[in-house]
PAZAPA-4460 file (N, C-alpha, C; in steps of 0.05 Angstrom, whole numbers, plus 32768, in hexadecimal, padded with zeros to 4 digits):
% residues 283
    n_x    n_y    n_z   ca_x   ca_y   ca_z    c_x    c_y    c_z   seq   type   mol
   8A7E   8876   85C6   8A63   8877   85D1   8A64   8876   85EF     1      M     A
   8A53   8886   85FC   8A52   8886   8619   8A49   886B   8623     2      A     A
   8A50   8865   863C   8A49   884B   8647   8A2B   884A   864E     3      S     A
   8A1F   8832   864C   8A03   882E   8653   8A00   882E   8671     4      I     A
   89EC   883D   867B   89E7   883F   8697   89CB   8834   869E     5      E     A
   89C7   882B   86B6   89AC   8823   86BF   899B   883C   86C3     6      P     A
   8981   8839   86BE   896E   884F   86C3   895B   8846   86D9     7      I     A
   895B   8853   86F0   894A   884B   8706   8930   885B   8706     8      G     A
   891C   8852   8716   8903   8860   8717   8904   887D   8720     9      P     A
   891A   8884   872F   891D   88A0   8737   8925   88B2   8720    10      D     A
   892A   88A6   8708   8931   88B5   86F0   891A   88B9   86DE    11      E     A
   8901   88B2   86E7   88EA   88B2   86D5   88E6   88CE   86C9    12      A     A
   88E7   88E3   86D9   88E2   88FD   86CE   88F9   8906   86BB    13      E     A
   8911   88FD   86C1   8928   8905   86B1   8928   88F7   8696    14      A     A
   891E   88DF   8694   891E   88CF   867B   8904   88D4   866B    15      V     A
   88F0   88DF   8677   88D6   88E3   866A   88D9   88F4   8650    16      W     A
   88EA   8908   864F   88ED   8918   8636   88F3   8907   861D    17      P     A
   88FE   88EF   8621   8904   88DE   8609   88EA   88D5   85FC    18      L     A
   88D6   88CE   860C   88BD   88C5   85FF   88AD   88DD   85F6    19      S     A
   88B0   88F4   8602   88A3   890D   85F9   88AE   8914   85DD    20      I     A
   88C8   8914   85DA   88D4   891A   85C0   88CA   8907   85AA    21      E     A
   88C6   88EE   85B1   88BD   88DA   859E   889F   88DC   8598    22      A     A
   8891   88ED   85A8   8874   88F0   85A4   8863   88D9   85B0    23      G     A
   886F   88CA   85C3   8861   88B4   85CF   884F   88BD   85E6    24      W     A
   883E   88AB   85EF   8829   88B2   8602   8830   88AE   861F    25      N     A
   8848   88A3   8625   884E   889D   8641   8850   88B7   8652    26      Q     A
   8849   88B5   866B   884D   88CB   867E   8861   88C1   8693    27      N     A
   8866   88D2   86A7   887A   88CC   86BB   8872   88B3   86CB    28      V     A
   8858   88B0   86D1   884F   8898   86E0   8855   887F   86D1    29      A     A
   8853   887F   86B6   885A   8867   86A6   8877   8861   86A9    30      D     A
   8888   8875   86A5   88A5   8871   86A8   88AD   8867   86C3    31      W     A
   88A1   8873   86D8   88A8   886A   86F3   88A1   884D   86F8    32      R     A
   8889   8845   86EE   8881   8829   86F1   8894   8817   86E2    33      F     A
   8899   881D   86C9   88AA   880B   86B8   88C6   8809   86C3    34      M     A
   88D1   881E   86CC   88ED   881E   86D6   88EE   8810   86F1    35      L     A
   88D8   8810   8700   88D7   8802   871A   88D2   87E4   8717    36      G     A
   88C1   87DD   8704   88BA   87C1   8700   88CE   87B3   86EE    37      A     A
   88DC   87C2   86DD   88EF   87B6   86CA   890B   87C1   86CF    38      G     A
   891B   87BF   86BA   8936   87C9   86BA   893B   87DB   86A3    39      R     A
   8943   87F4   86A8   8948   8808   8694   8966   880B   868F    40      G     A
   896D   8810   8675   8988   8815   866E   8989   882D   865B    41      F     A
   899D   883E   865D   899E   8856   864C   89B9   8863   864A    42      G     A
   89BA   8879   863C   89D2   8888   8639   89CD   88A5   863F    43      L     A
   89E0   88B3   864B   89DE   88CF   8651   89F1   88DF   863F    44      K     A
   89EA   88F9   863B   89FD   890A   862C   8A11   8917   8640    45      D     A
   8A22   8928   8636   8A37   8934   8646   8A2C   8945   865D    46      A     A
   8A13   894F   865A   8A07   895F   866F   89F8   894F   8683    47      A     A
   89F8   8934   867F   89E9   8923   8692   89CC   891E   868C    48      G     A
   89C3   8927   8674   89A7   8922   866C   89A5   8908   865D    49      R     A
   898F   88F9   8662   898A   88E0   8655   8986   88E5   8637    50      W     A
   8994   88D8   8626   8991   88DB   8609   8989   88C1   85FB    51      E     A
   8986   88AB   860B   897D   8892   8600   8974   8880   8617    52      A     A
   8960   886F   8610   8955   885D   8625   894E   8842   8619    53      S     A
   894A   882F   862A   893F   8815   8623   8935   8808   863D    54      S     A
   8924   87F3   863A   8918   87E8   8651   8912   87CA   864D    55      L     A
   8916   87BB   8663   890F   879E   8663   88FB   879B   867A    56      V     A
   88E2   8792   8674   88CE   878E   8688   88C7   8771   868A    57      L     A
   88CD   8764   86A1   88C6   8747   86A5   88A8   8743   86A5    58      P     A
   889F   872F   8696   8883   8728   8697   8880   870A   869D    59      L     A
   888C   8702   86B4   888F   86E7   86BC   88AC   86DE   86BA    60      G     A
   88B1   86C5   86C3   88CC   86BB   86C3   88D7   86B5   86A7    61      Q     A
   88C5   86B1   8694   88CE   86A8   8679   88CA   86BC   8663    62      S     A
   88C0   86D4   866A   88BB   86E8   8655   88C3   8704   8660    63      L     A
   88D0   8713   864E   88D7   872F   8655   88D1   8741   863D    64      A     A
   88C6   8758   8643   88BD   876A   862E   88D2   8780   862A    65      W     A
   88DA   8785   8611   88ED   879A   860B   88DE   87B2   85FF    66      I     A
   88E4   87C9   8609   88D6   87E1   85FF   88E6   87FA   8606    67      S     A
   88DA   8811   85FE   88E4   882C   8605   8901   882F   85FB    68      M     A
   8907   8824   85E3   8921   8828   85D7   891F   8843   85C8    69      V     A
   8929   8858   85D5   8926   8873   85CC   8941   8881   85CA    70      L     A
   8946   8890   85B6   895F   889F   85B2   8958   88BB   85A8    71      V     A
   8963   88CF   85B4   895E   88EA   85AB   8967   88EE   858E    72      T     A
   895B   8900   8581   8962   8905   8564   897F   890B   8561    73      K     A
   898B   8918   8574   89A8   8920   8572   89BA   8907   8573    74      A     A
   89B1   88F1   857E   89C2   88DA   8581   89BB   88C2   856F    75      R     A
   89A7   88C6   855E   899F   88B0   854C   89B4   88AB   8536    76      R     A
   89B1   8893   852A   89C3   888A   8514   89DF   8885   851E    77      S     A
   89E3   8882   8538   89FE   887C   8542   8A00   8860   854F    78      G     A
   89EB   8850   854C   89EB   8835   8558   89E3   8834   8575    79      G     A
   89DA   884B   8580   89D3   884C   859C   89BB   8839   85A2    80      V     A
   89A6   883B   8591   898E   882B   8596   8994   880D   8594    81      G     A
   89A4   8806   8580   89AC   87E9   857D   89BB   87DF   8596    82      T     A
   89CD   87F0   85A0   89DD   87E8   85B7   89CB   87E4   85CF    83      S     A
   89B8   87F5   85D3   89A6   87F3   85EA   8994   87DA   85E6    84      L     A
   898B   87D5   85CE   897B   87BE   85C9   898A   87A4   85D0    85      L     A
   89A3   87A3   85C8   89B4   878C   85CE   89B9   8789   85EC    86      K     A
   89BB   87A0   85F9   89BE   879F   8617   89A5   8793   8623    87      R     A
   898E   879A   8619   8975   878E   8623   8974   8770   861E    88      C     A
   897C   8769   8606   897B   874C   85FF   898E   873C   8610    89      L     A
   89A5   8748   8617   89B8   873B   8629   89AA   8736   8644    90      D     A
   899B   874A   864D   898D   8748   8667   8979   8731   8666    91      E     A
   896A   872F   8650   8956   871B   864D   8963   86FF   864C    92      V     A
   8978   86FD   863C   8986   86E3   8639   8991   86DA   8654    93      T     A
   899C   86ED   8663   89A8   86E6   867D   8993   86DA   8691    94      A     A
   897A   86E2   868C   8965   86D7   869D   8956   86C0   8690    95      N     A
   8961   86B5   867B   8956   869D   866D   8939   86A2   8665    96      D     A
   8933   86B9   865B   8917   86C0   8654   8915   86C5   8635    97      A     A
   88FC   86C5   862C   88F6   86CC   8610   88F1   86EA   860F    98      V     A
   88FC   86F7   85FB   88F8   8714   85F7   88E0   8719   85E5    99      A     A
   88CF   872B   85ED   88B8   8733   85DD   88B8   8751   85DA   100      G     A
   88AC   875A   85C4   88A9   8777   85BF   8894   877C   85A9   101      L     A
   888C   8795   85A7   887A   879D   8592   8889   87B0   8580   102      D     A
   888E   87A7   8567   889F   87B6   8554   888F   87C8   8542   103      A     A
   889A   87E0   853D   888F   87F1   8528   8898   87E5   850D   104      T     A
   888C   87F0   84F8   8894   87E7   84DD   88B1   87ED   84D8   105      D     A
   88BB   8803   84E3   88D7   880B   84E0   88EA   87F9   84F0   106      Q     A
   88E1   87F0   8507   88F2   87E0   8518   88F2   87C2   8512   107      G     A
   88DD   87B9   8505   88D9   879C   8500   88F1   8790   84F1   108      R     A
   88FB   879C   84DB   8912   8790   84CD   892A   878C   84DF   109      P     A
   892E   879E   84F2   8945   879B   8504   8941   8783   8516   110      I     A
   8929   8780   8521   8924   8769   8533   8925   874F   8524   111      Y     A
   891B   874E   850B   891D   8736   84FB   893A   872D   84F8   112      L     A
   894C   873F   84F3   8968   8739   84F0   8974   872D   850A   113      K     A
   8969   8735   8521   8972   872C   853B   8966   8711   8542   114      L     A
   8954   8706   8532   8948   86EC   8537   892C   86EC   8542   115      G     A
   8920   8704   8545   8904   8706   854D   88F2   86FB   8537   116      F     A
   88DA   86F1   853F   88C7   86E9   852B   88AC   86F5   8531   117      H     A
   889B   86F7   851D   8881   8704   851F   886D   86F2   852E   118      D     A
   885C   86FF   853E   8846   86F1   854A   882B   86FA   853E   119      L     A
   8825   8714   8541   880C   871E   8534   880E   873D   8532   120      Y     A
   87FC   8747   8521   87FB   8763   851B   87E8   8772   852E   121      R     A
   87F0   878B   8535   87E1   879B   8548   87DC   87B7   853A   122      I     A
   87C5   87C3   853E   87C0   87DE   8534   87BC   87F1   854C   123      S     A
   87C9   8808   8549   87C5   881D   855D   87AE   882F   8555   124      R     A
   8799   8830   8565   8781   883F   855F   8780   8859   856F   125      W     A
   8777   886E   8562   8772   8888   856F   8754   888E   856E   126      H     A
   8748   8892   8585   872C   8897   8587   8727   88B0   8597   127      L     A
   8717   88C2   858D   8711   88DB   859C   86FB   88D7   85B1   128      D     A
   86E5   88CA   85A9   86D0   88C6   85BC   86BE   88AE   85B3   129      I     A
   86B3   889F   85C6   86A0   888A   85BF   8685   8893   85C9   130      A     A
   8670   888F   85B9   8656   889A   85BE   8644   8889   85CF   131      K     A
   8648   886E   85CF   8636   885D   85DE   8644   8844   85E7   132      E     A
   8638   8838   85FC   8643   881F   8607   8637   8808   85F9   133      V     A
   8647   87F4   85F2   863E   87DB   85E6   8635   87C9   85FD   134      V     A
   861E   87BE   85FB   8614   87AC   8610   8623   8792   8610   135      A     A
   862A   8787   8627   8637   876D   8628   8625   8757   861F   136      P     A
   862F   873F   8618   861E   8729   8610   860D   8720   8628   137      P     A
   85F8   8711   8622   85E6   8707   8636   85F5   86F6   864B   138      T     A
   85F0   86FB   8664   85FD   86EC   8679   8617   86F8   8683   139      G     A
   861E   8710   8679   8636   871D   8681   8630   873A   8688   140      V     A
   863B   8744   869E   8637   8760   86A7   8652   876D   86A9   141      A     A
   8653   8787   86A2   866B   8797   86A5   8667   87AA   86BC   142      V     A
   867B   87AB   86CE   867A   87BC   86E5   8695   87C8   86EB   143      R     A
   8696   87DE   86FC   86B0   87E9   8703   86C1   87D6   8712   144      P     A
   86DB   87D8   870F   86EF   87C8   871D   86EF   87D0   873B   145      F     A
   86F4   87BC   874C   86F9   87C1   8768   8714   87B4   8770   146      T     A
   8720   87BD   8785   8739   87B1   878E   8737   8793   8793   147      I     A
   8720   878A   879B   871C   876E   87A0   871F   875D   8787   148      A     A
   871D   876A   876F   871F   875C   8756   873C   8755   874E   149      D     A
   874F   8761   875B   876B   875F   8752   8775   8742   8750   150      L     A
   8771   8731   8764   877A   8715   8761   876D   8707   874A   151      P     A
   8754   870C   8745   8746   86FF   872E   8751   8708   8713   152      K     A
   8759   8722   8711   8763   872C   86F8   877D   871D   86F0   153      L     A
   878F   871A   8703   87A9   870D   86FD   87A4   86F0   86F6   154      A     A
   8792   86E2   8705   878D   86C6   86FF   8780   86C2   86E4   155      T     A
   876E   86D4   86DD   8760   86D2   86C3   8773   86D9   86AC   156      Y     A
   8784   86EC   86B0   8795   86F7   869B   87AA   86E4   8691   157      D     A
   87B8   86D7   86A3   87D0   86C8   869C   87CC   86B3   8686   158      R     A
   87B9   86A1   8689   87B6   868C   8674   87AC   8696   8659   159      P     A
   87A1   86AE   8659   8796   86B9   8640   87A9   86CA   8630   160      L     A
   87BC   86D7   863E   87CE   86EA   8630   87EA   86DF   862E   161      C     A
   87F2   86CB   863E   880C   86C0   863C   8821   86D0   864C   162      G     A
   8818   86E3   865D   882A   86F3   866D   8823   86F0   868A   163      M     A
   8837   86F3   869B   8833   86F4   86B8   8837   8711   86C0   164      E     A
   8821   8720   86C5   8823   873C   86C9   8812   8747   86E0   165      R     A
   8811   8739   86F7   8800   8743   870D   8808   875F   8717   166      P     A
   8822   8764   8716   882C   877E   871F   8822   8794   870D   167      T     A
   8823   878F   86F3   881A   87A3   86DF   87FC   87A7   86E2   168      L     A
   87EC   8792   86E4   87CF   8795   86E6   87C8   87A4   86FF   169      L     A
   87D5   879E   8715   87D0   87AC   872F   87D7   87C9   872C   170      A     A
   87ED   87CF   871F   87F5   87EB   871C   87E0   87FB   870C   171      H     A
   87D7   87F0   86F5   87C4   87FE   86E4   87A9   8800   86F1   172      L     A
   87A0   87EB   86FE   8785   87EB   870A   8784   87FE   8722   173      A     A
   8799   8800   8732   8798   8811   8749   87A1   882E   8742   174      T     A
   87B0   8831   872D   87B7   884C   8724   879F   885C   8719   175      R     A
   878E   884E   870B   8776   885B   8700   875E   8848   8703   176      Q     A
   8755   8844   871C   873F   8831   8720   8725   883A   8712   177      P     A
   8722   8854   870E   870A   885E   8700   8709   8857   86E3   178      G     A
   8720   884D   86D8   8722   8845   86BC   8722   8827   86B9   179      L     A
   871D   8818   86CE   871F   87FB   86CE   8704   87EE   86D0   180      A     A
   86FF   87DA   86BF   86E5   87CD   86BE   86E8   87AF   86BD   181      W     A
   86D5   87A0   86C8   86D5   8783   86C6   86BA   8779   86BB   182      V     A
   86BC   8763   86AE   86A3   8755   86A4   86A1   873A   86B2   183      A     A
   8689   8734   86BB   8686   871B   86CA   866A   8710   86C7   184      E     A
   8668   86F6   86CD   864E   86E8   86CC   8640   86EC   86E7   185      T     A
   8626   86E5   86E9   8617   86E8   8702   8624   86D9   8719   186      P     A
   8633   86C4   8713   8640   86B5   8729   865A   86C2   8732   187      S     A
   8662   86D7   8724   867B   86E5   872C   8693   86DC   871C   188      G     A
   8690   86CA   8709   86A6   86C1   86F8   86AE   86D7   86E5   189      K     A
   86C8   86DC   86E4   86D3   86F2   86D3   86D0   86EA   86B5   190      L     A
   86C6   86FC   86A5   86C4   86F8   8688   86D7   870B   8679   191      S     A
   86E3   871D   8687   86F5   8730   867A   86FB   8748   868C   192      G     A
   870F   8757   8684   8715   8770   8692   8722   8784   867F   193      F     A
   871F   879D   8685   872C   87B2   8676   8738   87C7   8688   194      G     A
   8751   87CE   8683   875F   87E3   8693   8766   87FA   8680   195      L     A
   876D   8810   868C   8775   8827   867C   8787   883A   868E   196      A     A
   8794   884C   8681   87A5   885F   868F   87A7   887A   8680   197      R     A
   87AB   888E   8690   87AE   88A9   8684   87CA   88AA   8677   198      E     A
   87CC   88B8   8661   87E6   88BC   8654   87EC   88D9   864F   199      G     A
   8802   88DE   8643   880A   88FA   863D   87F7   8907   8629   200      R     A
   87EE   88F8   8615   87DE   8903   8600   87C1   88F7   85FF   201      N     A
   87BE   88DF   860A   87A4   88D2   8607   87A1   88BD   861D   202      A     A
   8788   88B4   8623   8783   889E   8634   8788   8884   8625   203      T     A
   8799   8873   8631   87A0   885A   8624   878E   8844   862E   204      S     A
   877E   8837   861D   876C   8821   8624   877B   8807   8621   205      I     A
   877D   87F7   8636   878A   87DD   8635   879B   87D8   864E   206      G     A
   879F   87BF   8655   8796   87A8   8646   8778   87A2   8649   207      P     A
   876D   8796   8634   8752   878B   8634   8754   876E   862D   208      V     A
   874C   875D   8640   874D   8740   863D   8732   8735   8643   209      V     A
   8727   8724   8631   870B   871C   8635   8706   8700   8628   210      A     A
   86EF   86F4   8630   86E8   86DA   8625   86E1   86DC   8608   211      D     A
   86D6   86F3   85FF   86CD   86F5   85E4   86CF   8712   85DA   212      S     A
   86CC   8716   85C0   86CC   8731   85B5   86B5   8741   85BF   213      E     A
   869E   8734   85C3   8686   8742   85CC   868A   874D   85E8   214      A     A
   8697   873E   85FA   869D   8748   8615   86B2   875E   8613   215      V     A
   86C6   875B   8602   86DA   876F   85FF   86CF   878A   85F6   216      A     A
   86BC   8789   85E3   86B0   87A1   85D9   86A0   87B0   85EE   217      L     A
   8693   87A0   85FF   8684   87AC   8615   8697   87BB   8628   218      A     A
   86AE   87AE   862E   86C2   87BA   8640   86CF   87D3   8633   219      L     A
   86D7   87D1   861A   86E4   87E7   860C   86D1   87FF   860A   220      I     A
   86B8   87FA   8602   86A5   8810   85FF   869F   881D   8619   221      S     A
   869C   880D   862E   8697   8818   8649   86AE   882B   8651   222      Q     A
   86C6   8822   864D   86DE   8832   8654   86DF   884C   8645   223      A     A
   86D9   884C   862B   86DB   8864   861B   86C4   8877   861F   224      T     A
   86AD   886D   8628   8697   887F   862E   869B   888C   864A   225      V     A
   86A6   887C   865C   86A9   8885   8678   86C1   8898   867C   226      A     A
   86D5   8895   866C   86EE   88A4   866F   86EF   88BC   865C   227      A     A
   8703   88CD   8660   8706   88E4   864F   871A   88DE   8638   228      Q     A
   8712   88E4   8620   8724   88E0   8609   8737   88F7   8605   229      G     A
   8747   88F6   85F1   8749   88E1   85DC   8755   88C7   85E7   230      P     A
   8752   88B2   85D8   875B   8897   85E0   876F   888C   85CB   231      F     A
   8780   887A   85D5   8790   8869   85C3   878C   884D   85CC   232      I     A
   878D   883A   85B9   8789   881E   85C0   8798   880D   85AB   233      M     A
   87A6   87F9   85B5   87B6   87E7   85A4   87A7   87CC   85A2   234      D     A
   879C   87C6   858A   8789   87AF   8587   8795   879C   8573   235      V     A
   8797   8782   857A   87A0   876E   8566   878D   876E   854E   236      P     A
   8798   876D   8536   8788   876E   851E   8775   8757   851B   237      D     A
   8779   8742   852A   8767   872B   8528   874A   8731   8531   238      A     A
   8746   8747   853F   872C   874C   854B   871B   875F   8539   239      H     A
   870E   8753   8526   86FF   8763   8512   86E8   8773   851D   240      A     A
   86DA   8768   8531   86C3   8777   853C   86CC   878F   854C   241      S     A
   86E2   878D   855A   86ED   87A4   8568   86F6   87BA   8554   242      V     A
   8703   87B1   853F   870B   87C4   852A   86F3   87D2   851E   243      R     A
   86DE   87C3   8518   86C6   87CE   850C   86B9   87E3   851E   244      S     A
   86B8   87DD   8538   86AD   87EF   854C   86BD   8809   854D   245      W     A
   86D7   8806   854D   86E9   881D   854E   86E5   882F   8536   246      L     A
   86E4   8822   851E   86E0   8832   8506   86C5   8840   8506   247      E     A
   86B0   8832   850F   8696   883E   8511   8695   8855   8525   248      A     A
   86A7   8855   8538   86A9   886A   854C   86BA   8881   8544   249      S     A
   86C5   887F   852B   86D6   8894   8521   86F4   8892   8527   250      G     A
   86FC   887A   8531   8718   8876   8537   8729   8873   851E   251      A     A
   8742   887A   851F   8755   8876   8509   876D   8868   8513   252      V     A
   877A   885A   8501   8792   884A   8508   87A9   8852   84F5   253      S     A
   87B9   8866   84FD   87CF   886F   84EB   87E7   885D   84EA   254      P     A
   87EA   884B   84FE   8802   883A   84FE   87FC   8820   850E   255      R     A
   880F   880E   850D   880B   87F5   851B   8826   87EA   8524   256      G     A
   8825   87D2   8530   883C   87C4   853A   883B   87A7   8532   257      Y     A
   8851   8799   8534   8852   877D   8532   885C   8771   854D   258      M     A
   884C   8760   8559   8856   8753   8572   886A   873D   856A   259      R     A
   8881   873D   8577   8897   872C   856F   88A4   8720   8588   260      M     A
   88B0   8709   8586   88C0   86FD   859B   88DA   86F1   8591   261      T     A
   88ED   86F0   85A2   8906   86E2   859D   8905   86C8   85AD   262      L     A
   88FB   86B3   85A0   88F5   869A   85AF   88D7   8697   85B0   263      G     A
   88CE   8682   85BD   88B2   867B   85BF   88A7   867E   85DB   264      T     A
   8891   868E   85DD   8884   8691   85F7   8867   8687   85F4   265      A     A
   8860   8674   8605   8846   8667   8604   882F   867B   8606   266      K     A
   881C   8678   85F4   8803   8688   85F2   8807   86A4   85E8   267      K     A
   8820   86AE   85E7   8824   86CA   85DF   881D   86CF   85C2   268      L     A
   881D   86BA   85B1   8817   86BD   8595   87F9   86BC   858F   269      D     A
   87E8   86B9   85A4   87CB   86B6   85A0   87BD   86CE   85AD   270      D     A
   87B3   86E0   859C   87A5   86F8   85A6   8786   86F4   85A9   271      P     A
   877D   86DB   85A9   8761   86D5   85A9   8751   86E3   85C0   272      S     A
   875E   86E6   85D7   8751   86F2   85EE   875D   870D   85F6   273      H     A
   8770   8716   85E6   877D   8730   85EC   8772   8744   85D8   274      V     A
   8761   8757   85E1   8753   8769   85CE   875F   8785   85CE   275      F     A
   876E   878C   85E2   877E   87A4   85E2   8796   879F   85F3   276      A     A
   87AD   87A8   85EA   87C6   87A3   85F8   87CA   87B8   860F   277      L     A
   87DB   87B1   8621   87E3   87C5   8636   87F2   87DC   8628   278      A     A
   87FE   87D6   8611   880E   87EA   8603   8828   87DE   85FA   279      G     A
   8835   87E7   85E5   884E   87DC   85DC   8864   87DF   85F1   280      P     A
   8861   87F1   8604   8876   87F4   8619   8872   87E1   8630   281      E     A
   885A   87D5   8632   8853   87C5   864A   884D   87A8   8643   282      L     A
   884A   87A1   8629   8844   8786   8621   8826   8780   861E   283      G     A
***
């Protein structure tokens, strides 16, 4: 087997074909951010083309997200993916952190054997268009994001989602400010926020973090009415009202994930205030 090499942000366009072959939604901007904020590892073929990838994205000092474990069809069934996964785990262990990931049904048995345990189930929803905005609850208003909101987003987010991700939130909010919304009380207290990004196939809605499901629905509906579809959204199954709204809007959920960790990360097992994920690649 060829030796594992680092993948830097300057390789974003070169490694992008791996996610295209897999049918995933990432674009070059996603790859460039992930490789710049995290650490990528992969393998090249004899011609110097990337034929496998993996990624470790720090989400604070004690948590790191593993994702983008991709192998071309020509190199599968040779242990390449497992080798890259173990390389990522070595990176996480070296930094004394807990490893987290969102596993497909096919990948979950592999992660269980490595010692990962289940946190909660997530459904991937596909929505073509939303017809109307859901009004926020009394005493809460939804408005467009402004740059001045960035410090509040990071402060609000951390205790509710169990991740430290100010860099990620800043990237998403400033990359597509027209897709970012905040909910707040008349006094200016944050009640929730929703971010989104353009993808290769669809607009990805998330993360959406809020005080309640009613606030989250107002944010999600605002985003889907204001932006151009189709949309994808990863929603914890615990949120029945969001699921009902999606189904009533014609959304379908052909697959899902299981959020898993190797070790214990405080608050990460509680999706009470997390209504849409940033995505399985971002945590």
